[in-house]
C-alpha positions in Angstrom: 152.1 67.1 30.3 153.5 67.6 26.9 150.4 66.2 25.1 148.2 68.6 27.1 150.3 71.7 26.1 150.3 70.6 22.5 146.5 70.2 22.6 146.2 73.7 24.0 148.4 75.1 21.2 150.9 76.6 23.6 153.8 74.1 23.5 155.7 76.3 21.0 155.9 79.0 23.7 157.1 76.5 26.3 160.0 75.0 24.2 161.2 78.4 23.1 160.1 78.2 19.4 158.1 81.3 19.8 158.2 84.0 22.4 155.2 84.1 24.7 153.0 87.1 23.5 151.5 87.9 26.9 152.8 87.6 30.4 149.4 86.6 31.6 149.3 83.7 29.1 152.8 82.7 30.2 151.7 82.6 33.8 148.7 80.4 32.9 151.1 78.0 31.1 153.4 77.9 34.2 150.4 77.3 36.5 149.3 74.4 34.4 152.8 72.8 34.5 153.3 73.4 38.2 150.0 71.8 39.0 151.2 68.6 37.5 154.4 68.4 39.5 155.0 66.6 42.8 156.3 68.3 45.9 159.8 66.8 45.4 160.1 68.0 41.8 158.9 71.5 42.7 162.2 72.1 44.5 164.0 72.0 41.0 161.9 74.9 39.6 161.5 77.4 42.5 163.7 79.9 40.7 162.0 79.7 37.3 160.0 82.7 36.2 158.9 81.8 32.7 157.3 78.8 31.2 160.2 78.3 28.9 162.7 78.4 31.8 160.5 76.0 33.8 160.3 73.5 31.0 164.0 73.7 30.3 164.9 73.1 33.9 162.7 70.1 34.1 164.2 68.5 31.0 167.7 69.1 32.3 167.1 67.9 35.8 164.8 64.9 35.2 165.1 63.7 31.6 168.8 64.2 30.7 170.9 61.5 32.5 174.0 62.6 34.3 177.4 61.6 32.9 178.2 59.9 36.3 175.2 57.6 36.0 176.1 56.6 32.4 179.7 55.9 33.5 178.4 53.9 36.4 176.2 51.8 34.2 179.0 51.1 31.7 181.3 50.2 34.6 178.8 47.6 35.8 179.2 45.9 32.5 183.0 45.9 32.5 183.4 43.0 35.0 180.3 40.9 35.3 180.5 37.6 37.0 177.9 34.8 37.0 179.4 33.2 40.1 176.7 31.0 41.8 173.8 32.7 40.0 171.6 30.8 37.6 171.7 31.6 33.9 168.2 33.2 34.2 169.2 35.5 37.1 172.6 36.4 35.5 171.1 37.4 32.1 168.1 39.2 33.6 170.4 41.4 35.7 172.6 42.2 32.6 169.5 42.9 30.5 168.2 45.4 33.1 171.5 47.3 32.8 171.3 47.1 29.0 167.8 48.6 29.0 168.8 51.4 31.5 171.7 52.4 29.2 169.3 52.6 26.3 167.0 54.9 28.2 169.9 57.3 28.9 170.5 57.6 25.1 173.8 55.8 25.3 172.8 52.2 24.3 175.2 49.4 24.3 175.7 47.5 21.0 174.6 43.9 20.9 178.2 42.9 20.1 179.5 44.5 23.3 176.6 43.2 25.3 177.3 39.6 24.2 181.1 40.1 24.9 180.5 41.2 28.5 178.0 38.3 29.0 180.5 35.8 27.6 183.3 37.0 29.8 181.2 36.5 33.0 179.9 33.0 32.3 181.2 30.1 34.3 183.6 27.6 32.8 181.1 25.0 31.8 179.7 27.3 29.1 183.0 28.0 27.3 182.2 25.6 24.5 179.1 27.5 23.7 180.9 30.8 24.0 183.4 29.7 21.4 180.7 28.7 19.0 178.8 32.0 19.5 182.0 34.1 19.1 182.7 32.7 15.7 179.3 33.5 14.2 179.1 35.9 11.4 176.2 37.7 13.0 175.9 38.4 16.8 173.4 36.1 18.5 170.2 37.7 19.8 169.4 38.0 23.5 166.5 35.6 23.1 168.6 32.9 21.3 171.4 33.3 23.8 169.1 33.0 26.7 167.5 29.8 25.2 170.8 28.1 24.4 172.3 28.8 27.8 169.3 27.5 29.7 169.4 24.2 27.7 173.2 23.9 28.3 172.7 24.6 32.0 170.0 21.9 32.3 172.2 19.3 30.5 175.2 20.1 32.7 173.2 19.7 35.9 171.8 16.4 34.6 175.3 15.1 33.9 176.3 15.7 37.5 173.6 13.6 39.0 174.6 10.1 40.1 173.1 7.1 38.2 171.3 4.7 40.5 170.7 1.2 39.2 168.4 -1.4 40.7 169.4 -5.1 40.4 166.9 -7.3 38.6 167.3 -10.2 41.0 168.0 -10.0 44.7 171.3 -11.3 45.9 171.1 -14.5 48.1 172.0 -13.8 51.7 173.8 -17.2 51.9 176.8 -18.4 49.8 176.1 -19.9 46.4 177.6 -23.3 47.3 175.4 -23.6 50.4 172.3 -22.6 48.4 173.1 -25.4 45.8 173.7 -28.0 48.5 170.4 -27.3 50.2 168.6 -27.5 46.9 170.1 -30.9 46.2 169.1 -32.2 49.6 165.5 -31.2 49.1 165.5 -32.8 45.7 166.6 -36.2 47.3 163.8 -36.0 49.9 161.2 -35.3 47.3 162.4 -38.2 45.2 162.3 -40.6 48.2 158.7 -39.5 49.1 157.6 -40.1 45.5 159.1 -43.6 45.4 157.6 -44.5 48.8 154.2 -43.5 47.6 154.4 -46.0 44.7 155.3 -48.9 47.0 152.5 -48.3 49.5 151.8 -46.0 52.4 154.7 -44.6 54.2 155.0 -45.8 57.9 157.5 -45.2 60.5 159.3 -42.2 61.8 162.4 -40.4 60.8 
């Protein structure tokens, strides 16, 4: 709506920079603003009688965040906990709060953001937290996200059991019995070879 009012050259009357010269023109401005509002928003401006009053009410009601909402957002950062969430889910939730605070005009510093994130991470990330906390410059959100994802992957991999496959199958019978049977077959083969040299083998066993 603001670009339209600027284009029409009447925004200075709406924001109070100049008094509106004619009541008829002021009504036209009000009509243009009201036509752009939804039914729910119209309830905020039912008592407005000038374009300036209308515009001021809209800014106060819809644009300016309430102190209670700002306090609520800051409170959400005070005691964050990752618990069973993945690194991705935990950081995305924290980043949404960070962005919402920035929209209210009360942004959180990157140092405070990192501090709240570090406090809520699970114990397996404490070595990384120690490294990041001693840096001269605060780590960016992108770098923090990347390092934590890698550390999470390596931690999960270390918890998986290592399964080894034997190169040779284990004999089902004892080793001594296996060797004895092998020797017996060797004697039989030698006997057959010797019998073959002396002539055909006749007779039964």
